[in-house]
C-alpha positions in Angstrom: 35.4 47.0 113.8 38.6 49.0 113.2 41.2 49.1 115.9 44.2 51.3 115.6 47.1 52.7 117.5 48.6 56.1 116.6 52.1 56.4 118.0 55.6 56.2 116.4 54.2 53.3 114.3 50.7 53.2 113.0 49.0 49.8 113.2 45.7 49.1 111.6 43.6 45.9 111.4 40.0 45.3 110.6 37.9 42.7 112.3 34.4 41.3 112.0 32.2 39.0 114.1 31.1 35.6 112.8 27.5 36.9 112.3 28.6 39.9 110.1 27.4 40.2 106.5 29.3 38.3 103.9 30.4 41.6 102.3 31.9 42.7 105.6 33.7 39.4 106.2 35.2 39.6 102.7 36.6 43.1 103.4 38.4 42.6 106.8 41.7 41.2 107.9 40.2 38.8 110.5 36.8 37.2 111.1 36.2 35.9 114.6 34.6 32.5 114.8 32.4 33.8 117.5 29.3 36.0 117.4 28.3 39.0 119.5 30.0 39.4 122.9 32.2 36.4 122.6 33.4 37.7 119.2 34.3 41.1 120.7 36.2 39.4 123.4 38.1 37.2 120.9 38.9 40.3 118.7 40.1 42.4 121.7 42.2 39.5 123.0 43.9 39.1 119.6 44.4 42.9 119.3 46.0 43.1 122.8 48.3 40.2 121.9 49.3 41.9 118.7 47.8 39.4 116.3 45.6 39.9 113.2 
């Protein structure tokens, strides 16, 4: 999952769910400790709060 904001400043962070493949987890900035819907909520919550 890649979330970005294009404005005066460009922010990019990559995220993966707990049940993602090991190769995906190794390539992202943050791995949620949760799977599926709970993981998406966790990632979106962190993104809204401005964390990685």
